[in-house]
C-alpha positions in Angstrom: -20.0 9.7 -24.5 -23.4 8.7 -23.2 -22.3 5.1 -22.8 -19.2 6.1 -20.9 -21.2 8.4 -18.7 -23.7 5.6 -17.9 -20.8 3.2 -17.1 -19.1 5.8 -14.8 -22.4 6.3 -13.0 -22.8 2.6 -12.6 -19.2 2.3 -11.3 -19.9 5.1 -8.8 -23.0 3.4 -7.5 -21.2 0.1 -7.3 -18.4 1.7 -5.2 -20.9 3.3 -3.0 -22.8 0.0 -2.5 -19.6 -2.0 -1.9 -18.3 0.5 0.7 -21.9 0.8 2.2 -21.6 4.6 2.0 -24.6 6.8 2.7 -24.4 8.6 -0.6 -26.7 9.1 -3.5 -25.3 9.4 -7.0 -27.3 12.3 -8.1 -25.3 13.8 -10.9 -22.4 12.8 -13.1 -20.6 15.7 -14.8 -17.9 14.7 -17.2 -15.2 17.3 -17.6 -11.8 18.4 -16.3 -11.0 20.1 -13.1 -7.8 21.4 -11.6 -6.6 20.3 -8.2 -7.3 23.9 -6.9 -10.9 23.6 -8.2 -11.3 20.2 -6.4 -10.0 21.7 -3.2 -12.5 24.6 -3.5 -15.5 22.2 -3.6 -18.1 22.5 -0.8 -17.2 20.1 2.1 -20.5 18.4 2.0 -20.0 17.3 -1.6 -18.7 13.9 -2.5 -16.8 13.7 -5.8 -15.6 10.6 -7.5 -13.2 11.3 -10.3 -11.0 9.3 -12.7 -7.7 10.9 -13.5 -5.5 10.0 -16.5 -2.9 7.5 -15.4 -1.5 4.1 -16.1 -3.9 1.5 -17.3 -7.5 2.7 -16.8 -6.5 5.7 -14.7 -6.1 6.7 -11.1 -9.2 7.2 -9.0 -9.7 10.2 -6.8 -12.5 10.7 -4.3 -13.2 13.9 -2.4 -15.5 13.0 0.4 -17.6 14.7 3.0 -15.8 14.4 6.4 -18.4 12.0 7.9 -18.0 9.7 4.8 -14.2 9.8 5.2 -14.5 9.0 8.9 -16.7 6.0 8.0 -14.2 4.6 5.6 -11.0 5.2 7.7 -9.7 2.6 10.1 -8.6 5.3 12.6 -10.8 7.2 15.0 -9.6 10.6 13.8 -8.5 10.4 10.1 -6.1 13.1 9.0 -8.1 14.0 5.8 -6.3 11.7 3.4 -7.1 8.1 2.7 -5.5 5.9 0.0 -6.3 2.4 -1.3 -3.3 1.2 -3.2 -2.6 -2.0 -5.1 0.9 -3.1 -3.9 1.0 -6.3 -6.0 4.4 -6.3 -7.6 6.0 -3.4 -5.9 8.7 -3.3 -8.5 9.8 -6.9 -8.1 9.3 -9.5 -10.8 7.0 -12.4 -9.9 6.2 -10.6 -6.6 3.3 -13.0 -6.1 5.9 -15.7 -5.7 8.2 -15.1 -2.7 10.9 -17.4 -4.0 11.1 -15.6 -7.3 11.1 -12.2 -5.7 13.9 -13.3 -3.3 16.0 -14.4 -6.3 15.5 -11.0 -7.9 16.6 -9.3 -4.7 19.7 -11.6 -4.4 20.6 -11.0 -8.0 20.8 -7.3 -7.3 23.9 -8.1 -5.1 22.5 -6.5 -1.9 24.9 -5.4 0.8 22.3 -5.2 3.6 19.0 -7.1 4.0 16.6 -7.1 6.9 14.5 -10.2 7.6 11.4 -9.9 9.8 10.9 -13.3 11.3 7.6 -13.8 13.0 7.1 -10.1 13.9 3.5 -9.9 14.7 3.2 -6.4 16.2 2.5 -3.7 13.5 4.3 -1.0 15.4 7.4 -3.2 15.8 7.4 -4.2 12.2 7.1 -0.5 11.1 9.9 0.5 13.4 12.2 -2.2 12.0 11.4 -1.2 8.4 12.0 2.5 9.3 15.3 1.5 10.8 16.2 -0.6 7.7 15.5 2.4 5.5 17.6 4.7 7.7 20.5 2.1 7.7 20.5 1.9 3.9 19.1 -1.6 3.6 18.7 -2.9 0.0 15.5 -4.8 0.8 13.3 -6.0 3.6 12.3 -9.7 3.7 9.2 -10.7 5.7 8.3 -14.2 7.0 5.0 -15.7 6.3 4.2 -15.7 10.0 4.8 -11.9 10.3 2.2 -9.2 10.3 1.0 -7.9 6.9 3.4 -5.1 6.2 0.9 -3.3 4.0 -1.7 -3.0 6.8 -2.6 0.5 7.7 -1.0 0.3 11.1 2.4 -0.9 9.7 2.3 1.6 6.9 1.7 4.5 9.3 4.5 3.3 11.7 7.0 3.2 8.9 6.6 6.9 8.3 6.7 6.2 4.5 10.0 4.2 4.7 8.1 1.2 3.4 7.7 2.7 -0.1 11.3 3.1 -1.4 12.3 -0.3 -0.2 11.8 -3.6 -2.1 9.8 -5.8 0.2 9.5 -9.6 -0.2 6.7 -11.1 1.9 5.5 -14.6 2.6 8.9 -16.2 3.1 9.7 -19.3 5.1 12.5 -18.3 7.4 14.4 -21.6 7.3 14.1 -21.9 3.5 15.2 -18.3 3.1 18.4 -18.5 5.1 20.1 -21.0 2.8 20.1 -18.8 -0.3 21.2 -15.8 1.8 24.2 -17.8 3.0 24.9 -19.1 -0.5 25.1 -15.5 -1.7 27.6 -14.7 1.0 25.3 -12.6 3.1 26.2 -12.8 6.8 23.2 -13.4 9.0 22.8 -11.9 12.4 19.7 -12.3 14.7 18.1 -10.3 17.4 15.2 -11.5 19.6 13.0 -9.1 21.4 11.7 -11.8 23.8 
């Protein structure tokens, strides 16, 4: 238990140093706490907790408002901040766009949306939100498009990004051939 406590304290200090947070790790108290107890903590207390979850667990940090503001990318954060590993997102070989595209095509999609060179985060988010509303089976994203997992895109999708399989890093010209081979009709729209 002492070794785990020392490791956790080291992890907390490493996270603080990496994020350049003005915190001092003064105490580490192993134990369990309900969500209600976490929400009742004083607002000036910063808490780093590891919850039971897949793999090594799920991290939870309750932070003082000024620390949250320093970590957030927006001027007025809404009180919740998440850092999520999206690698995979339910697709096999998601690190390889060609393999992820094959997986999408093997699912016999009826509607796919391809973002080709969409560079504005708000526009990308709006298209993804529309794809979700229209019942698209997946969203395909060209390598020249904005990072659809950036905070601005995620916010503009209004969470529509999460239920959809998303394949990123695709070459548009290379992608169109397998779409046609699978009988998927392609239509294009240009905002220029």
